MARBA-3410 file (N, C-alpha, C, O; in Angstrom, 1 decimal):
204
38.7,-53.8,-18.0,37.4,-53.3,-18.5,36.4,-53.3,-17.3,35.7,-52.3,-17.1 ~ 36.5,-54.4,-16.5,35.6,-54.4,-15.3,35.9,-53.2,-14.4,35.0,-52.6,-13.8 ~ 37.2,-53.0,-14.2,37.6,-51.9,-13.3,37.1,-50.5,-13.8,36.6,-49.7,-13.0 ~ 37.1,-50.3,-15.1,36.7,-49.1,-15.7,35.2,-48.9,-15.5,34.7,-47.8,-15.2 ~ 34.4,-50.0,-15.7,32.9,-49.9,-15.5,32.6,-49.6,-14.1,31.7,-48.9,-13.8
33.3,-50.2,-13.2,33.1,-50.0,-11.7,33.3,-48.6,-11.3,32.6,-48.0,-10.6 ~ 34.4,-48.0,-11.8,34.7,-46.6,-11.5,33.7,-45.7,-12.1,33.3,-44.7,-11.5 ~ 33.2,-46.0,-13.3,32.2,-45.2,-14.0,30.9,-45.2,-13.2,30.2,-44.2,-13.0 ~ 30.5,-46.4,-12.7,29.3,-46.5,-11.9,29.4,-45.8,-10.6,28.4,-45.1,-10.2 ~ 30.5,-45.9,-10.0,30.8,-45.2,-8.7,30.7,-43.7,-8.9,30.1,-43.0,-8.0
31.2,-43.2,-10.0,31.2,-41.7,-10.2,29.7,-41.3,-10.5,29.3,-40.2,-10.0 ~ 28.9,-42.1,-11.2,27.5,-41.8,-11.5,26.7,-41.7,-10.2,25.9,-40.8,-10.0 ~ 27.0,-42.7,-9.3,26.2,-42.7,-8.0,26.6,-41.4,-7.2,25.7,-40.8,-6.6 ~ 27.9,-41.0,-7.2,28.3,-39.9,-6.5,27.6,-38.6,-7.0,27.2,-37.8,-6.2 ~ 27.5,-38.5,-8.3,26.9,-37.3,-8.9,25.4,-37.2,-8.6,24.9,-36.1,-8.3
24.8,-38.4,-8.6,23.3,-38.4,-8.3,23.1,-38.0,-6.9,22.2,-37.2,-6.6 ~ 24.0,-38.4,-6.0,23.8,-38.1,-4.6,24.1,-36.6,-4.4,23.4,-36.0,-3.6 ~ 25.1,-36.0,-5.1,25.4,-34.6,-4.9,24.3,-33.8,-5.4,24.1,-32.7,-4.9 ~ 23.5,-34.2,-6.4,22.4,-33.5,-7.0,21.1,-33.7,-6.3,20.1,-33.2,-6.8 ~ 21.1,-34.5,-5.3,19.9,-34.8,-4.6,19.1,-35.9,-5.3,17.9,-36.1,-5.0
19.7,-36.7,-6.2,19.0,-37.7,-6.9,18.8,-39.0,-6.1,18.2,-39.9,-6.6 ~ 19.4,-39.0,-4.9,19.3,-40.2,-4.1,18.1,-40.4,-3.3,17.9,-41.3,-2.6 ~ 17.1,-39.4,-3.4,15.8,-39.6,-2.7,15.6,-38.4,-1.7,16.5,-37.5,-1.7 ~ 14.5,-38.4,-1.0,14.1,-37.4,-0.1,15.1,-37.3,1.1,15.5,-38.4,1.6 ~ 15.4,-36.1,1.6,16.2,-36.0,2.8,15.4,-36.2,4.1,15.9,-36.3,5.2
14.1,-36.3,3.9,13.2,-36.5,5.1,12.8,-35.2,5.8,12.1,-35.3,6.8 ~ 13.3,-34.1,5.3,12.9,-32.8,5.9,11.5,-32.4,5.6,10.9,-32.9,4.7 ~ 11.0,-31.5,6.4,9.6,-31.0,6.2,9.6,-29.5,5.9,10.5,-28.8,6.4 ~ 8.7,-29.1,5.1,8.6,-27.7,4.7,7.6,-27.0,5.6,6.5,-27.4,5.7 ~ 8.0,-25.9,6.2,7.1,-25.1,7.0,6.1,-24.4,6.2,6.4,-23.9,5.1
4.8,-24.4,6.6,3.8,-23.6,5.9,4.1,-22.1,5.9,4.6,-21.6,6.9 ~ 3.7,-21.4,4.8,4.0,-20.0,4.8,3.2,-19.3,5.9,2.1,-19.8,6.3 ~ 3.7,-18.2,6.5,3.0,-17.5,7.6,1.6,-16.9,7.1,1.5,-16.5,5.9 ~ 0.7,-16.9,7.9,-0.6,-16.3,7.6,-0.6,-14.8,7.7,-0.2,-14.3,8.7 ~ -0.9,-14.1,6.6,-0.9,-12.7,6.6,-1.9,-12.0,7.5,-3.0,-12.6,7.7
-1.6,-10.9,8.0,-2.6,-10.1,8.7,-3.3,-9.2,7.7,-2.7,-8.9,6.6 ~ -4.4,-8.6,8.0,-5.2,-7.8,7.1,-5.3,-6.4,7.7,-5.8,-6.3,8.9 ~ -4.9,-5.4,7.0,-5.1,-4.0,7.4,-6.0,-3.2,6.5,-6.4,-3.7,5.4 ~ -6.3,-2.0,6.9,-7.2,-1.2,6.1,-6.5,0.2,5.8,-5.9,0.7,6.8 ~ -6.5,0.6,4.6,-6.1,2.0,4.3,-7.3,2.9,4.3,-8.3,2.7,3.6
-7.3,3.9,5.2,-8.5,4.7,5.5,-8.2,6.2,5.3,-7.3,6.8,5.9 ~ -9.0,6.8,4.4,-9.2,8.2,4.3,-10.7,8.4,4.5,-11.1,8.7,5.6 ~ -11.5,8.1,3.5,-12.6,7.1,3.6,-11.9,5.8,3.2,-10.7,5.8,3.0 ~ -12.7,4.7,3.2,-12.1,3.5,2.7,-11.6,3.7,1.3,-12.4,4.2,0.5 ~ -10.4,3.3,1.0,-9.8,3.6,-0.3,-9.6,2.3,-1.0,-8.8,1.4,-0.6
-10.3,2.1,-2.1,-10.2,0.9,-3.0,-9.4,1.2,-4.2,-9.7,2.3,-4.8 ~ -8.6,0.3,-4.7,-7.9,0.5,-5.9,-6.5,1.1,-5.8,-5.9,1.5,-6.8 ~ -6.0,1.2,-4.5,-4.7,1.8,-4.3,-3.6,0.6,-4.2,-3.9,-0.4,-3.6 ~ -2.5,0.8,-4.9,-1.5,-0.2,-4.9,-0.7,-0.2,-3.6,-0.4,0.8,-3.0 ~ -0.4,-1.4,-3.1,0.4,-1.5,-1.8,1.5,-2.5,-2.0,1.4,-3.4,-2.8
2.6,-2.3,-1.3,3.7,-3.2,-1.4,4.4,-3.3,0.0,4.7,-2.3,0.7 ~ 4.6,-4.6,0.5,5.4,-4.8,1.6,6.5,-5.8,1.2,6.7,-6.0,0.0 ~ 7.3,-6.2,2.2,8.4,-7.1,1.8,7.9,-8.4,1.3,8.6,-9.1,0.5 ~ 6.7,-8.8,1.7,6.2,-10.2,1.3,4.9,-10.1,0.5,4.6,-11.1,-0.2 ~ 4.2,-9.0,0.5,2.9,-9.0,-0.2,2.8,-7.7,-1.0,3.4,-6.7,-0.7
2.1,-7.8,-2.1,1.7,-6.6,-2.9,0.4,-6.9,-3.6,0.0,-8.0,-3.8 ~ -0.2,-5.8,-4.0,-1.5,-5.9,-4.7,-2.2,-4.6,-4.7,-1.6,-3.5,-4.6 ~ -3.5,-4.7,-4.7,-4.4,-3.5,-4.8,-5.4,-3.6,-3.7,-6.0,-4.6,-3.5 ~ -5.6,-2.5,-2.9,-6.6,-2.5,-1.9,-8.0,-2.9,-2.4,-8.3,-2.4,-3.5 ~ -8.7,-3.7,-1.7,-10.0,-4.2,-2.2,-11.1,-3.2,-1.9,-10.8,-2.1,-1.4
-12.3,-3.6,-2.1,-13.5,-2.7,-1.9,-13.6,-2.3,-0.5,-14.3,-1.3,-0.2 ~ -13.0,-3.0,0.4,-13.1,-2.7,1.8,-11.8,-1.9,2.3,-11.6,-1.6,3.4 ~ -11.0,-1.6,1.3,-9.7,-0.8,1.6,-8.6,-1.7,2.2,-7.7,-1.2,2.8 ~ -8.8,-3.1,2.1,-7.9,-4.0,2.8,-6.6,-4.3,2.0,-6.6,-4.3,0.8 ~ -5.6,-4.6,2.8,-4.3,-5.0,2.2,-3.7,-6.1,3.2,-4.1,-6.2,4.3
-2.8,-6.9,2.7,-2.1,-8.0,3.4,-0.7,-7.6,3.8,0.0,-6.9,3.1 ~ -0.3,-8.0,5.0,1.0,-7.8,5.5,1.4,-8.7,6.6,0.6,-9.5,7.1 ~ 2.7,-8.8,6.9,3.1,-9.5,8.1,3.5,-8.5,9.2,4.1,-7.5,8.8 ~ 3.3,-8.8,10.4,3.6,-7.8,11.5,5.1,-7.4,11.4,6.0,-8.3,11.2 ~ 5.3,-6.2,11.6,6.7,-5.6,11.6,7.1,-5.1,10.2,8.2,-4.5,10.1
6.3,-5.4,9.2,6.7,-4.9,7.8,6.3,-3.5,7.6,5.5,-2.9,8.3 ~ 7.0,-2.9,6.7,6.6,-1.5,6.2,5.8,-1.7,4.9,6.1,-2.5,4.1 ~ 4.8,-0.9,4.8,3.9,-0.9,3.7,4.0,0.4,2.9,4.0,1.5,3.5 ~ 4.1,0.4,1.6,4.1,1.6,0.8,2.9,1.6,-0.1,2.6,0.6,-0.7 ~ 2.3,2.8,-0.2,1.1,2.9,-1.1,1.4,3.8,-2.2,2.1,4.8,-2.1
0.9,3.5,-3.4,1.2,4.2,-4.6,0.1,4.0,-5.6,-0.8,3.2,-5.5 ~ 0.1,4.8,-6.7,-0.8,4.7,-7.8,0.0,5.1,-9.0,0.4,6.2,-9.2 ~ 0.2,4.1,-9.9,1.1,4.4,-11.1,2.5,4.8,-10.5,3.1,4.0,-9.8 ~ 3.0,5.9,-11.0,4.2,6.4,-10.5,4.1,7.3,-9.3,5.1,7.9,-8.8 ~ 2.9,7.5,-8.8,2.7,8.5,-7.7,2.8,7.7,-6.4,2.0,6.9,-6.0
3.9,8.1,-5.6,4.1,7.5,-4.3,3.5,8.3,-3.2,3.8,9.5,-3.0 ~ 2.5,7.7,-2.5,1.9,8.4,-1.4,2.7,8.3,-0.1,2.5,9.2,0.8 ~ 3.5,7.3,0.1,4.3,7.2,1.3,4.3,5.9,1.9,3.6,5.0,1.4 ~ 5.1,5.7,2.9,5.3,4.4,3.6,5.0,4.6,5.1,5.1,5.7,5.7 ~ 4.6,3.5,5.7,4.3,3.5,7.1,4.5,2.0,7.7,4.5,1.1,6.9
4.6,1.9,9.0,4.6,0.6,9.6,3.2,0.0,9.3,2.2,0.6,9.6 ~ 3.2,-1.2,8.7,1.9,-1.9,8.4,1.2,-2.2,9.7,1.8,-2.7,10.7 ~ -0.1,-2.1,9.7,-0.9,-2.4,10.9,-2.4,-2.4,10.5,-2.7,-2.4,9.4 ~ -3.2,-2.6,11.5,-4.7,-2.8,11.3,-5.3,-1.6,10.5,-6.2,-1.8,9.7 ~ -4.8,-0.4,10.8,-5.3,0.8,10.1,-4.1,1.7,9.8,-3.2,2.0,10.6
-4.0,2.1,8.5,-3.1,3.1,8.0,-3.9,4.2,7.4,-4.8,4.0,6.6 ~ -3.5,5.5,7.7,-4.2,6.6,7.1,-3.1,7.5,6.5,-1.9,7.3,6.6 ~ -3.6,8.5,5.7,-2.6,9.5,5.2,-1.7,10.1,6.3,-0.6,10.5,6.1 ~ -2.3,10.2,7.5,-1.5,10.8,8.6,-0.3,9.9,9.0,0.8,10.3,9.3 ~ -0.5,8.5,8.8,0.5,7.6,9.1,1.7,7.7,8.1,2.8,7.3,8.4
1.4,8.2,6.9,2.4,8.2,5.8,3.4,9.4,5.9,4.4,9.4,5.2 ~ 3.1,10.4,6.8,3.9,11.6,6.9,4.6,11.6,8.2,4.0,11.8,9.3 ~ 5.9,11.5,8.2,6.7,11.5,9.5,6.5,12.9,10.2,6.7,13.9,9.6 ~ 6.2,12.8,11.5,6.0,14.0,12.3,4.7,14.6,12.2,4.4,15.6,13.0 ~ 3.8,14.2,11.3,2.4,14.8,11.3,1.6,14.3,12.4,1.7,13.1,12.9
0.8,15.2,13.0,0.0,14.8,14.1,-1.5,15.0,14.0,-2.3,14.5,14.8 ~ -1.9,15.7,12.9,-3.4,15.9,12.7,-3.7,16.2,11.2,-2.8,16.3,10.4 ~ -5.0,16.4,11.0,-5.4,16.6,9.6,-5.0,17.9,8.9,-5.2,18.0,7.7 ~ -4.5,18.8,9.7,-4.1,20.1,9.1,-2.7,20.1,8.6,-2.2,21.1,8.0 ~ -1.9,19.0,8.8,-0.6,19.0,8.3,-0.6,19.2,6.8,-1.4,18.5,6.1
0.2,20.1,6.2,0.1,20.4,4.8,0.4,19.2,3.8,-0.3,19.1,2.8 ~ 1.3,18.4,4.2,1.6,17.2,3.3,0.4,16.2,3.4,0.0,15.7,2.4 ~ 0.0,16.0,4.6,-1.2,15.1,4.8,-2.4,15.7,4.0,-3.1,14.9,3.3 ~ -2.6,17.0,4.1,-3.7,17.6,3.3,-3.6,17.4,1.8,-4.6,17.1,1.2 ~ -2.3,17.5,1.3,-2.1,17.3,-0.1,-2.4,15.9,-0.5,-3.0,15.7,-1.6
-2.0,14.9,0.3,-2.3,13.5,0.0,-3.8,13.3,-0.1,-4.4,12.7,-1.0 ~ -4.5,13.8,0.9,-6.0,13.7,1.0,-6.7,14.4,-0.2,-7.6,13.8,-0.8 ~ -6.2,15.5,-0.6,-6.7,16.3,-1.7,-6.7,15.4,-3.0,-7.7,15.3,-3.7 ~ -5.6,14.7,-3.2,-5.5,13.9,-4.4,-6.3,12.7,-4.3,-7.0,12.3,-5.3 ~ -6.3,12.0,-3.2,-7.2,10.8,-3.0,-8.6,11.2,-3.3,-9.3,10.4,-3.9
-9.1,12.3,-2.7,-10.5,12.7,-3.0,-10.8,13.0,-4.4,-11.8,12.7,-4.9 ~ -9.8,13.5,-5.1,-9.9,13.9,-6.5,-10.0,12.6,-7.4,-10.6,12.6,-8.4 ~ -9.3,11.6,-6.9,-9.3,10.3,-7.7,-10.6,9.5,-7.6,-10.8,8.6,-8.3 ~ -11.4,9.8,-6.6,-12.7,9.1,-6.4,-13.6,9.1,-7.6,-13.9,10.1,-8.2 ~ -14.0,7.9,-8.1,-14.8,7.8,-9.3,-16.0,8.6,-9.3,-16.4,9.2,-10.3
-16.8,8.6,-8.2,-18.0,9.3,-8.2,-18.0,10.6,-7.4,-19.0,11.2,-7.1 ~ -16.8,11.0,-7.0,-16.6,12.3,-6.2,-17.5,12.4,-5.0,-17.9,13.5,-4.6 ~ -17.8,11.2,-4.4,-18.6,11.2,-3.2,-17.9,10.3,-2.1,-18.2,9.1,-2.1 ~ -17.0,10.8,-1.3,-16.3,10.0,-0.4,-17.1,9.4,0.8,-16.6,8.6,1.5 ~ -18.4,9.8,0.9,-19.3,9.2,1.9,-19.5,7.7,1.7,-19.8,7.0,2.7
-19.3,7.3,0.5,-19.5,5.8,0.2,-18.1,5.2,-0.1,-18.0,4.1,-0.7 ~ -17.0,5.9,0.3,-15.7,5.4,0.1,-15.1,6.0,-1.1,-15.7,6.7,-1.9 ~ -13.8,5.9,-1.2,-13.0,6.4,-2.4,-12.7,5.2,-3.3,-11.9,4.3,-2.8 ~ -13.2,5.2,-4.5,-12.9,4.0,-5.4,-12.1,4.6,-6.6,-12.5,5.5,-7.3 ~ -10.9,3.9,-6.8,-10.0,4.3,-7.9,-10.1,3.3,-9.0,-9.8,2.1,-8.8
-10.6,3.7,-10.2,-10.8,2.8,-11.3,-9.5,2.4,-11.9,-8.4,3.0,-11.7 ~ -9.5,1.3,-12.7,-8.4,0.9,-13.4,-7.9,1.9,-14.5,-6.7,2.0,-14.8 ~ -8.9,2.6,-15.0,-8.6,3.7,-16.0,-7.8,4.8,-15.3,-6.9,5.4,-15.9 ~ -8.2,5.1,-14.1,-7.5,6.2,-13.4,-6.1,5.7,-13.0,-5.1,6.5,-13.1 ~ -6.0,4.5,-12.6,-4.6,3.9,-12.3,-3.7,3.9,-13.5,-2.5,4.2,-13.4
-4.3,3.6,-14.6,-3.5,3.6,-15.9,-3.0,5.0,-16.2,-1.9,5.2,-16.8 ~ -3.9,6.0,-16.0,-3.5,7.4,-16.3,-2.4,7.8,-15.4,-1.6,8.8,-15.8 ~ -2.2,7.2,-14.3,-1.2,7.7,-13.3,0.2,7.0,-13.6,1.2,7.4,-12.9 ~ 0.2,6.0,-14.5,1.5,5.3,-14.8,2.5,6.3,-15.3,2.3,7.1,-16.2 ~ 3.7,6.3,-14.7,4.8,7.2,-15.1,4.7,8.6,-14.6,5.5,9.5,-15.0
3.7,8.9,-13.8,3.4,10.3,-13.3,4.0,10.4,-11.9,4.0,9.4,-11.1 ~ 4.3,11.6,-11.5,4.7,11.9,-10.1,4.1,13.1,-9.6,3.7,14.0,-10.3 ~ 3.9,13.2,-8.3,3.3,14.4,-7.6,4.2,14.7,-6.4,4.6,13.8,-5.6 ~ 4.5,16.0,-6.2,5.3,16.5,-5.1,4.3,16.9,-4.0,3.8,18.0,-4.0 ~ 4.0,16.0,-3.0,3.1,16.4,-1.9,3.6,17.4,-1.0,2.9,17.9,-0.1
4.9,17.7,-1.0,5.5,18.8,-0.2,5.3,20.2,-0.8,5.7,21.2,-0.2 ~ 4.7,20.2,-2.0,4.6,21.5,-2.7,3.7,22.4,-1.9,2.6,22.0,-1.4 ~ 4.1,23.7,-1.7,3.3,24.7,-1.0,1.9,24.9,-1.7,0.9,25.0,-1.0 ~ 1.9,24.9,-3.0,0.7,25.1,-3.8,0.6,23.8,-4.7,1.1,23.8,-5.8 ~ -0.2,22.8,-4.2,-0.3,21.6,-4.9,-0.8,21.8,-6.3,-0.4,21.1,-7.3
-1.8,22.7,-6.5,-2.4,22.9,-7.8,-1.5,23.4,-8.8,-1.7,23.2,-10.0 ~ -0.4,24.0,-8.4,0.6,24.5,-9.3,1.8,23.6,-9.5,2.6,23.8,-10.4 ~ 1.8,22.5,-8.8,2.9,21.5,-9.0,2.8,20.9,-10.4,1.7,20.4,-10.8 ~ 3.9,20.9,-11.2,3.8,20.4,-12.6,3.3,19.0,-12.7,2.6,18.7,-13.6 ~ 3.7,18.2,-11.7,3.3,16.8,-11.7,1.8,16.7,-11.5,1.1,15.9,-12.2
1.2,17.5,-10.6,-0.2,17.5,-10.3,-1.0,18.0,-11.5,-2.0,17.5,-11.9 ~ -0.4,19.0,-12.2,-1.1,19.6,-13.4,-1.2,18.5,-14.5,-2.2,18.4,-15.1 ~ -0.1,17.8,-14.7,-0.1,16.7,-15.7,-1.1,15.6,-15.4,-1.8,15.1,-16.3 ~ -1.1,15.2,-14.1,-2.0,14.1,-13.7,-3.5,14.6,-13.9,-4.3,13.8,-14.5 ~ -3.8,15.8,-13.6,-5.2,16.2,-13.7,-5.6,16.2,-15.2,-6.8,15.9,-15.5
-4.7,16.5,-16.1,-5.0,16.5,-17.5,-5.2,15.1,-18.0,-6.0,14.9,-19.0 ~ -4.6,14.1,-17.4,-4.7,12.7,-17.9,-5.8,11.9,-17.3,-6.3,11.0,-17.8 ~ -6.3,12.4,-16.1,-7.4,11.6,-15.4,-8.7,11.6,-16.2,-9.1,12.6,-16.8 ~ -9.3,10.4,-16.2,-10.7,10.3,-16.9,-11.6,11.4,-16.3,-11.8,11.5,-15.1 ~ -12.3,12.0,-17.2,-13.4,13.0,-16.8,-12.8,14.4,-16.5,-13.6,15.3,-16.2
-11.5,14.5,-16.5,-10.9,15.9,-16.2,-11.4,16.5,-14.9,-11.9,17.6,-14.9 ~ -11.2,15.8,-13.8,-11.7,16.4,-12.5,-10.9,17.6,-12.1,-9.7,17.8,-12.5 ~ -11.5,18.4,-11.2,-10.8,19.5,-10.6,-10.2,19.1,-9.2,-10.9,18.3,-8.5 ~ -9.0,19.5,-8.9,-8.4,19.2,-7.6,-9.2,19.7,-6.5,-9.5,20.8,-6.4 ~ -9.5,18.8,-5.5,-10.3,19.1,-4.3,-9.5,20.2,-3.5,-8.2,20.0,-3.4
-10.1,21.2,-3.0,-9.4,22.2,-2.3,-9.0,21.8,-0.9,-9.5,20.8,-0.4 ~ -8.0,22.5,-0.3,-7.4,22.1,0.9,-8.4,22.1,2.1,-8.4,21.2,2.9 ~ -9.2,23.1,2.2,-10.2,23.2,3.3,-11.2,22.0,3.3,-11.4,21.5,4.3 ~ -11.6,21.7,2.1,-12.6,20.5,2.0,-11.9,19.2,2.4,-12.5,18.4,3.1 ~ -10.6,19.1,2.0,-9.8,17.9,2.3,-9.6,17.8,3.8,-9.8,16.7,4.4
-9.3,18.9,4.5,-9.0,18.9,5.9,-10.3,18.6,6.7,-10.3,17.8,7.7 ~ -11.4,19.2,6.3,-12.7,18.9,6.9,-13.1,17.4,6.8,-13.5,16.8,7.8 ~ -12.9,16.9,5.6,-13.3,15.5,5.4,-12.4,14.6,6.2,-12.9,13.7,6.9 ~ -11.1,14.8,6.2,-10.2,13.8,6.9,-10.3,14.0,8.4,-10.3,12.9,9.1 ~ -10.5,15.2,8.9,-10.7,15.3,10.3,-12.0,14.6,10.8,-12.0,14.0,11.9
-13.0,14.7,10.0,-14.3,14.0,10.3,-14.1,12.5,10.3,-14.7,11.8,11.1 ~ -13.3,12.0,9.3,-13.0,10.6,9.2,-12.3,10.1,10.5,-12.7,9.1,11.1 ~ -11.3,10.8,10.9,-10.5,10.4,12.1,-11.4,10.5,13.3,-11.4,9.6,14.2 ~ -12.2,11.6,13.4,-13.0,11.8,14.6,-14.1,10.7,14.7,-14.3,10.2,15.8 ~ -14.6,10.2,13.6,-15.6,9.2,13.7,-15.0,7.9,14.1,-15.6,7.1,14.9
-13.8,7.6,13.6,-13.1,6.3,14.0,-12.7,6.3,15.5,-12.9,5.3,16.1 ~ -12.3,7.4,15.9,-11.9,7.6,17.4,-13.2,7.4,18.2,-13.1,6.7,19.3 ~ -14.3,8.0,17.8,-15.5,8.0,18.6,-16.0,6.6,18.7,-16.5,6.2,19.8 ~ -15.9,5.8,17.6,-16.4,4.4,17.7,-15.4,3.4,18.2,-15.6,2.2,18.2 ~ -14.2,4.0,18.6,-13.2,3.1,19.2,-12.4,2.3,18.2,-11.7,1.3,18.6
-12.4,2.7,17.0,-11.7,2.0,15.9,-10.2,2.4,15.8,-9.4,1.6,15.4 ~ -9.9,3.6,16.2,-8.5,4.1,16.0,-8.0,4.7,17.3,-8.7,5.2,18.2 ~ -6.7,4.6,17.4,-6.0,5.2,18.6,-4.6,5.7,18.1,-4.0,5.0,17.2 ~ -4.2,6.8,18.6,-2.9,7.4,18.1,-1.8,6.9,19.1,-2.0,7.0,20.3 ~ -0.8,6.3,18.6,0.3,5.8,19.4,1.5,5.5,18.6,1.4,5.0,17.5
2.7,5.7,19.2,4.0,5.3,18.6,4.1,6.0,17.2,4.7,5.5,16.3 ~ 3.5,7.2,17.1,3.7,8.0,15.9,2.8,7.6,14.7,3.1,7.9,13.6 ~ 1.8,6.8,15.0,0.9,6.3,13.9,-0.5,6.0,14.4,-0.7,5.7,15.6 ~ -1.4,6.0,13.5,-2.8,5.6,13.8,-2.9,4.1,13.7,-2.5,3.6,12.6 ~ -3.4,3.5,14.7,-3.5,2.0,14.6,-4.9,1.6,15.1,-5.6,2.4,15.9
-5.4,0.4,14.8,-6.6,-0.1,15.3,-6.5,-0.4,16.7,-5.5,-0.9,17.2 ~ -7.5,-0.1,17.5,-7.5,-0.4,18.9,-7.7,-1.9,19.1,-8.4,-2.6,18.4 ~ -7.0,-2.5,20.1,-7.2,-3.9,20.4,-8.5,-4.1,21.1,-8.8,-3.4,22.1 ~ -9.3,-5.0,20.6,-10.6,-5.3,21.2,-10.5,-5.6,22.7,-11.5,-5.9,23.3
END
């Protein structure tokens, strides 16, 4: 009987040790890395969903999002994917389109057209603010930004019907003028520089 009890006790100790029940291993846990903060800029865009490998959320009133250096960031609204780019201090619609070099790129123009259309007060001079109601209307929707005529794209037509207030799609010329002015202002004030195929914030 004593032998049986001893074997049972030994087995119990072994199981506790295997399950980590024997106490702390003495190891330390590294603190999570501190995220960098970037800005999505058309005008400043608030209310746009972003996703990286480690962070996700909605751009705040300053257009800010969190990321770790080297990550890719994807921007979307509901089911509408605007595109992905290397995460950095500044990401613009130009960053989201591979091979695009200026505001006249047709796909960049289409992205800007929709972003301007989504603005709650239709006045991008004070930023582009996307409401929760607008985001909800975009759930399950898609838009083909490569469409030659964005206004005729079935996805775009459906989105316009669902958006609060029934806005009209901003025209291409207005979108190009707006975005070119945004880029020019940032370059003038030393906030942006073009390099490695993307717009990034200049190092102070």
